[in-house]
N, C-alpha and C positions, 0 to 999 in steps of 0.2 A: 635359286637364293632366298627362297619361302622354307625350302625342308631345312637348309643348312640353318639357318635361323631356330626354325623347328626342334632341328636336333642339338644345337647349343641351348639353346632356353630348356630342355627337359636334361641334358647335360649339369647344367648348374643347376639343376632343382635338385637334382641326385646328391648331387656333391652337398646341398643344404643341409639338406634335410638329414643325411653323413654326418654332416655337422654338428646338426644341432642333435643326434638323435647324443653323438659323442658327449656334448655338453651336459648331459642328463645331472642331476642332482646325487649326490652320494647320500646313503644311509645315514644315519646317526651317526655309527660305529666309526664308518669312513672317514665323516667329516672331520669329528676326533681327531684321528689314529693323523691325518693330513694334515691338522692345521699347526703341531706341531708347540703346542703346549696344554695340552693334554696327558703325555706321555702316561704318568701316573694314573689317571683315570684309566686309561686302555688298559694298562696292566690289570688294574683291578676288577675289572668287567672281565677279561678273560678269566682270571683268576678264581673270579666269583662266578662262573660260568655261564655269563651274562649275552657272551657276543651273539648269539643263535636270536635270542626276543628280541635284542635292541638291533637287530638287521632284518627283523619282523617285519611284519603291513604297517604295526601302527594302527592310527598316528602315536607319537609319544611327547610328550615335553621331556627333555630333561634340561634343570639345574646344571652343571657344569663346572663343578671346579677345579680350577686351574694348577699347574703343577706347584706354584707357588701358593695357592689354599693348600695343600695338602702338605708343602714341608713342614707349613706355619705348626703344624702338630704337633703334640709335644713328643720328643725323640723316641724311635723305635717305635711308632703307633703304626707307619705304614707298613714297615716289613711283617710285624707282627700278623697284621689284617691279611697278609699276603700268605702266610702260612696257610697250608692245605686242613688243617684241623680246624682254621677260623672263617674259612668262608660260607656259613649259612651268617656270621655275623657280619662279614662285609659284604654279602649281599643284601643284608637287610639294612646299613648304611647304604648299599649306593641304588636300590630298588625306591627308599626313603627323598630322594633326589629327582626321581620320575613321577609324574604325574599322564596317567592316561586322558588320552584324544591331543590337539593339538592346539596349545591355548600361546597365542598371540599378544604381544606385549600392549595390544589395543582392545583386548580383552579383560584386562585386570581391574579390580575395582578397590578402592583402598580397605583394609583388612578382609577382605576374604579370603574362604581355609579352601584347599586345594586337595583332597584326599589323596594320598601316593600309590604306585602301587605297593609299598611294603604296608602299608594298611594306615598308619596316621595321617593327619592330616597335617600340611606347612600353610603359615599364614601370611598373605602377603601385606606390606605395608608401603605405600605410596607419600607416605608424610616426607621422607627426606631422600627422595629416590624411588627406585623401586627394590626396594629390602625381598629375601624370602629366608625369615626365620631373622638370623642373626647376618646372612649374606648379604651383600650388595651386586644386585648385576651391575658387571660393569660393560657386558654387550648383549643386546635383547635380537631375537625375530632372527635369526644362523635357519632358516628354513633347510631342508634336507627332504629326501624321499618317501620318508617315514612318518617327520614329523616337526621338529622346530627346538633347537638349542638356545639356552640362557644360559651365560658365562657369569659365575659368580665366584668372589674374592676368599671363601669361607667351604672348608665341608660342615654341612649343615647335621645335626644327628640325631636320631629319633631319640625318645625318652629314659630308654635303656640303655641308650650308650653314651648319653653327654658326660 
């Protein structure tokens, strides 16, 4: 009886461990791709050659514009940026949405500045909700295996691309 109980316990523990391992968090790119509302962002990350970077160890904090945010850009902007000859400009815009390190919403302070991977700083404003530059954070603290995603409602542009 003891042996049967022990074997049942070991088998249950083995299956539970496998289930937990299978439920491990996805990286930033896979999380965005599976969400269904970041198709444009994922396509842009691919076109800019940033997939491997954003699948890397990190940690990274990504301010992720939704498909609707990209759709709100002037007509033809996304299509132009996705062209191979505009890869550097696209990469600059996308890396302006990424901060090294894992910055959770509880780490934010009003009017703080965070230097982006692109090199320029973004300003965080907490006066009317959470704002990153002129974009509103609509969903925060989506943890991934290599960082965190904060969903924003606008594409933010570095100074040279406004």
